[in-house]
C-alpha positions as CSV (number, residue, x, y, z in Angstrom):
1,X,-3.1,-18.8,-2.5
2,X,-6.2,-18.6,-4.7
3,X,-7.4,-21.8,-3.0
4,X,-7.3,-20.1,0.3
5,X,-9.3,-17.2,-1.0
6,X,-12.0,-19.6,-2.4
7,X,-12.2,-21.4,1.0
8,X,-12.5,-18.1,2.8
9,X,-15.4,-16.9,0.5
10,X,-17.1,-20.3,1.1
11,X,-16.9,-19.7,4.9
12,X,-18.4,-16.2,4.5
13,X,-21.3,-17.6,2.4
14,X,-22.0,-20.4,4.9
15,X,-22.4,-17.9,7.7
16,X,-24.6,-15.6,5.5
17,X,-22.0,-12.9,6.1
18,X,-22.1,-11.5,2.6
19,X,-25.9,-10.8,2.8
20,X,-26.0,-9.3,6.3
21,X,-27.9,-6.0,6.9
22,X,-26.7,-3.7,9.6
23,X,-29.1,-1.9,11.9
24,X,-29.1,1.7,10.7
25,X,-29.4,2.9,14.3
26,X,-26.1,1.4,15.3
27,X,-23.3,3.8,16.0
28,X,-20.6,2.0,14.1
29,X,-17.8,4.1,15.6
30,X,-18.9,3.0,19.1
31,X,-19.4,-0.6,18.0
32,X,-16.0,-0.8,16.5
33,X,-14.4,0.7,19.6
34,X,-16.3,-1.9,21.7
35,X,-15.1,-4.7,19.6
36,X,-11.5,-3.5,19.8
37,X,-11.7,-3.7,23.6
38,X,-13.5,-7.0,23.8
39,X,-11.4,-8.8,21.3
40,X,-8.0,-7.1,21.9
41,X,-8.1,-6.0,18.3
42,X,-6.2,-3.3,16.5
43,X,-7.3,-1.5,13.4
44,X,-4.4,-0.6,11.0
45,X,-5.4,1.6,8.1
46,X,-3.6,2.8,5.0
47,X,-3.7,6.5,4.0
48,X,-5.8,5.6,1.0
49,X,-8.7,4.4,3.0
50,X,-11.9,6.4,3.2
51,X,-11.9,9.2,5.9
52,X,-14.2,7.3,8.4
53,X,-11.9,4.3,8.5
54,X,-8.8,6.5,8.9
55,X,-10.5,8.3,11.8
56,X,-11.4,5.0,13.6
57,X,-8.0,3.4,13.0
58,X,-5.4,2.9,15.8
59,X,-2.6,3.3,13.3
60,X,-2.5,5.1,10.0
61,X,0.4,4.9,7.6
62,X,2.0,3.9,4.4
63,X,3.3,0.4,3.6
64,X,6.5,0.6,5.6
65,X,4.9,2.1,8.7
66,X,2.1,-0.4,8.7
67,X,4.5,-3.3,8.2
68,X,6.5,-2.1,11.2
69,X,3.4,-1.7,13.3
70,X,2.1,-5.1,12.3
71,X,5.4,-6.7,13.4
72,X,5.3,-5.2,16.9
73,X,1.6,-5.0,17.9
74,X,0.6,-7.0,20.9
75,X,-3.1,-7.3,19.8
76,X,-4.6,-10.7,19.3
77,X,-6.4,-9.6,16.2
78,X,-5.1,-7.3,13.4
79,X,-7.8,-5.8,11.3
80,X,-6.0,-4.5,8.2
81,X,-8.0,-1.8,6.5
82,X,-6.1,-1.8,3.2
83,X,-5.6,-4.3,0.4
84,X,-4.9,-8.0,0.3
85,X,-1.1,-7.9,0.0
86,X,-0.9,-5.6,3.1
87,X,-2.9,-8.0,5.2
88,X,-0.7,-10.9,3.9
89,X,2.3,-8.9,5.1
90,X,0.9,-8.6,8.6
91,X,0.2,-12.4,8.7
92,X,3.7,-13.1,7.4
93,X,5.2,-11.1,10.3
94,X,2.7,-12.2,12.9
95,X,1.6,-15.8,12.1
96,X,0.3,-16.4,15.6
97,X,-2.2,-13.5,15.3
98,X,-5.6,-13.5,13.5
99,X,-5.4,-11.1,10.6
100,X,-8.7,-9.9,9.1
101,X,-9.4,-7.9,5.9
102,X,-12.8,-6.1,5.7
103,X,-13.3,-7.0,2.0
104,X,-11.6,-10.1,0.6
105,X,-11.8,-8.6,-2.9
106,X,-9.7,-5.6,-1.9
107,X,-6.9,-6.6,-4.2
108,X,-4.2,-4.5,-6.1
109,X,-3.8,-4.0,-9.8
110,X,0.0,-3.9,-9.3
111,X,0.2,-7.1,-7.4
112,X,-2.2,-8.8,-9.9
113,X,0.2,-7.7,-12.7
114,X,2.9,-10.0,-11.4
115,X,1.6,-13.7,-11.4
116,X,4.0,-15.9,-9.4
117,X,4.4,-18.6,-12.0
118,X,5.3,-16.1,-14.8
119,X,7.6,-14.2,-12.4
120,X,9.4,-17.4,-11.4
121,X,10.1,-18.1,-15.2
122,X,11.3,-14.5,-15.6
123,X,13.6,-14.8,-12.6
124,X,15.1,-18.0,-14.0
125,X,16.3,-16.1,-17.0
126,X,18.6,-14.0,-14.8
127,X,20.2,-16.6,-12.4
128,X,23.0,-14.2,-11.4
129,X,20.6,-11.4,-10.3
130,X,19.1,-10.8,-6.8
131,X,15.4,-9.8,-6.6
132,X,14.2,-6.6,-4.9
133,X,10.4,-6.5,-4.9
134,X,8.2,-3.6,-4.0
135,X,6.0,-4.5,-1.1
136,X,2.9,-4.1,-3.4
137,X,3.1,-7.7,-4.4
138,X,1.7,-11.1,-3.3
139,X,3.2,-13.3,-0.6
140,X,4.4,-15.7,-3.3
141,X,6.4,-12.9,-5.0
142,X,7.9,-11.9,-1.7
143,X,8.9,-15.5,-1.2
144,X,10.7,-15.4,-4.6
145,X,12.6,-12.2,-3.6
146,X,15.8,-11.6,-1.8
147,X,14.7,-8.2,-0.5
148,X,11.4,-6.4,-0.2
149,X,11.2,-2.5,-0.3
150,X,8.7,0.3,0.0
151,X,8.7,3.6,-1.8
152,X,10.2,5.2,1.3
153,X,13.2,2.9,1.7
154,X,13.7,1.5,-1.9
155,X,16.8,3.6,-2.6
156,X,18.5,2.5,0.7
157,X,17.6,-1.1,0.0
158,X,19.2,-0.9,-3.5
159,X,22.3,0.9,-2.2
160,X,22.7,-1.9,0.4
161,X,23.2,-4.3,-2.4
162,X,26.9,-4.5,-3.5
163,X,27.5,-2.3,-6.6
164,X,28.7,-5.3,-8.7
165,X,25.6,-7.4,-7.9
166,X,23.0,-7.4,-10.7
167,X,19.4,-6.7,-9.7
168,X,15.8,-7.5,-10.8
169,X,13.3,-5.0,-9.6
170,X,9.6,-5.9,-9.5
171,X,6.8,-5.4,-10.0
172,X,6.4,-1.6,-10.6
173,X,8.2,-0.4,-13.8
174,X,7.6,3.3,-13.0
175,X,9.1,3.1,-9.5
176,X,11.9,0.9,-10.9
177,X,12.7,3.5,-13.6
178,X,12.7,6.3,-11.0
179,X,15.1,4.3,-8.8
180,X,17.4,3.6,-11.8
181,X,17.7,7.4,-12.2
182,X,18.2,8.0,-8.5
183,X,20.8,5.2,-7.9
184,X,22.5,4.8,-11.3
185,X,21.9,1.0,-11.0
186,X,21.1,-0.8,-14.3
187,X,18.3,-3.0,-13.0
188,X,16.1,-5.4,-15.0
189,X,12.5,-4.4,-14.5
190,X,9.3,-6.4,-14.5
191,X,6.6,-4.6,-16.5
192,X,3.9,-3.9,-13.9
193,X,2.2,-0.7,-12.9
194,X,-0.5,0.7,-10.6
195,X,-3.7,1.7,-12.4
196,X,-4.1,4.8,-10.2
197,X,-0.6,6.2,-10.6
198,X,-0.5,5.5,-14.3
199,X,-3.7,7.5,-15.0
200,X,-2.4,11.0,-14.1
201,X,-2.3,13.4,-17.1
202,X,0.9,15.5,-17.4
203,X,-0.9,17.7,-19.8
204,X,-3.8,18.4,-17.4
205,X,-1.4,18.9,-14.5
206,X,0.3,21.6,-16.6
207,X,-3.0,23.3,-17.3
208,X,-3.9,23.1,-13.6
209,X,-0.5,24.5,-12.7
210,X,-1.3,27.5,-15.0
211,X,-4.5,28.2,-13.0
212,X,-2.6,27.7,-9.7
213,X,0.9,29.2,-10.4
214,X,1.9,29.1,-6.8
215,X,0.9,25.5,-6.2
216,X,3.7,22.9,-5.8
217,X,3.3,19.5,-7.5
218,X,4.0,16.6,-5.2
219,X,4.0,13.1,-6.6
220,X,4.5,9.5,-5.7
221,X,7.3,7.7,-7.5
222,X,4.9,5.1,-8.9
223,X,3.7,7.9,-11.3
224,X,5.0,7.8,-14.9
225,X,8.1,9.8,-15.9
226,X,6.3,12.8,-17.6
227,X,4.4,13.4,-14.3
228,X,7.5,13.0,-12.2
229,X,9.3,15.5,-14.4
230,X,6.7,18.1,-13.4
231,X,7.0,17.4,-9.7
232,X,8.5,19.8,-7.2
233,X,8.8,16.9,-4.7
234,X,8.7,13.1,-5.1
235,X,8.3,10.8,-2.1
236,X,6.4,8.0,-0.5
237,X,2.9,8.7,0.8
238,X,4.2,9.6,4.3
239,X,7.0,11.7,2.7
240,X,4.4,13.7,0.7
241,X,2.3,14.2,3.8
242,X,5.3,15.5,5.8
243,X,6.4,17.8,3.0
244,X,2.9,19.2,2.5
245,X,2.7,20.0,6.2
246,X,6.1,21.5,6.6
247,X,6.7,23.4,3.3
248,X,5.6,27.0,3.4
249,X,3.6,26.7,0.1
250,X,-0.1,27.2,0.6
251,X,-1.3,25.2,-2.4
252,X,-0.4,21.7,-3.5
253,X,-1.3,19.6,-6.6
254,X,-1.2,16.0,-5.2
255,X,-0.3,13.2,-7.7
256,X,-1.2,10.1,-5.7
257,X,-4.4,8.4,-4.5
258,X,-6.8,11.0,-3.0
259,X,-7.2,9.3,0.4
260,X,-4.0,11.0,1.6
261,X,-5.6,14.4,1.2
262,X,-7.8,13.7,4.3
263,X,-4.7,13.6,6.5
264,X,-3.2,16.6,4.7
265,X,-6.3,18.7,5.4
266,X,-6.5,17.6,9.0
267,X,-2.8,18.4,9.6
268,X,-2.8,21.7,7.6
269,X,-6.4,23.0,7.4
270,X,-5.2,26.4,6.2
271,X,-3.7,25.0,3.0
272,X,-5.3,23.9,-0.3
273,X,-4.8,20.4,-1.7
274,X,-5.8,19.7,-5.2
275,X,-6.0,16.2,-6.6
276,X,-4.0,15.8,-9.8
277,X,-6.3,15.3,-12.7
278,X,-6.4,11.9,-14.4
279,X,-6.4,11.3,-18.2
280,X,-10.1,10.4,-18.2
281,X,-13.5,12.0,-17.4
282,X,-13.3,11.3,-13.6
283,X,-12.9,14.2,-11.2
284,X,-10.5,12.4,-8.9
285,X,-8.2,9.5,-8.5
286,X,-9.4,6.8,-6.2
287,X,-8.1,3.2,-5.9
288,X,-11.2,1.1,-6.5
289,X,-9.6,-1.7,-4.4
290,X,-8.8,0.5,-1.4
291,X,-12.3,1.9,-1.5
292,X,-13.9,-1.5,-1.3
293,X,-13.4,-1.3,2.4
294,X,-16.2,0.6,4.2
295,X,-17.0,1.3,7.9
296,X,-19.9,-1.2,7.6
297,X,-17.6,-4.0,6.3
298,X,-15.0,-3.1,9.0
299,X,-17.7,-3.6,11.7
300,X,-18.9,-6.9,10.3
301,X,-15.4,-8.1,9.8
302,X,-14.6,-7.5,13.5
303,X,-18.0,-8.9,14.7
304,X,-17.7,-12.2,12.9
305,X,-13.8,-12.3,12.6
306,X,-14.1,-12.9,8.8
307,X,-12.6,-12.7,6.2
308,X,-9.4,-14.1,7.7
309,X,-6.1,-13.9,5.8
310,X,-4.1,-17.1,5.7
311,X,-0.6,-17.7,4.2
312,X,0.9,-21.2,3.6
313,X,3.7,-21.7,6.0
314,X,6.3,-22.6,3.4
315,X,5.5,-19.4,1.5
316,X,5.4,-17.4,4.8
317,X,8.9,-18.4,5.9
318,X,10.5,-17.5,2.6
319,X,8.6,-14.2,2.4
320,X,9.5,-13.3,5.9
321,X,13.2,-13.5,5.1
322,X,12.9,-10.8,2.4
323,X,10.8,-8.6,4.6
324,X,13.1,-9.0,7.6
325,X,16.0,-7.9,5.4
326,X,14.1,-4.7,4.5
327,X,13.2,-4.0,8.2
328,X,16.8,-4.5,9.2
329,X,18.1,-2.1,6.6
330,X,15.4,0.4,7.4
331,X,16.2,0.3,11.1
332,X,19.9,0.8,10.3
333,X,19.1,4.0,8.4
334,X,16.5,5.2,10.9
335,X,13.6,4.8,8.5
């Protein structure tokens, strides 16, 4: 897969794409809407993208919702405002479509923490185990898996596996530990983690809770156990959004990437959403990879149809089987 990335970067350099300046008088919102119409393109954005990108997107969601949308869209071009593994998933499900990513270097610390060659050796140590991989992984890891899951459907995916079947869960150890507690399954875990969700400070959250005694703590299951133990509610990104909108509480301490707060504020402008504090000097928790995408890069990406995401066909076929199993189980449970 790295070879494909190098080739893509060479194409960008040949076209001078990396050094292009944009006319500051351009209305990028209008230009992106024009390009959507002219090219039959759809912009799919994750909740963690910057507000401008969320506002221009045709579909906004978490990993499961975006995977489902990528599978059914009739657009010729899918512009994936997210990170690399998400765009790969769209290409796996829609190989006939052109899939673009605004910034080729929008990767993922969790996906990078699970190199395919090392994971293949790890898997070989447990030949009687099936592999369930969190969708935040590379196409190669999906190809080595029996099932893919997201944070919103992981419990149902695990429960769909026969109780006597042993399981490897990869690559997120925190999500895996949470699911062991939820399901009672004794799974073998790969030791990966997300840099954003690992940085929250349980001590600082407690202090923040003292200043806001009526605030509810809501957390993503990728967070470490001490943070989850403080949470009033644990769920996927979409689950946290729905809870914040529907719960009568007026204040929420949000332990996930700060991009979701834009949608929370739009849906419930009368409520207060406070980013959970990290264990460093930063005032917020932003994913540096998600935030590589900008409105300017989105426009250039659509104008020049680069960078394009490609997945080798042998990898794509194997990866699609594990994703299809996830989508089938999700549909069965109405997820």
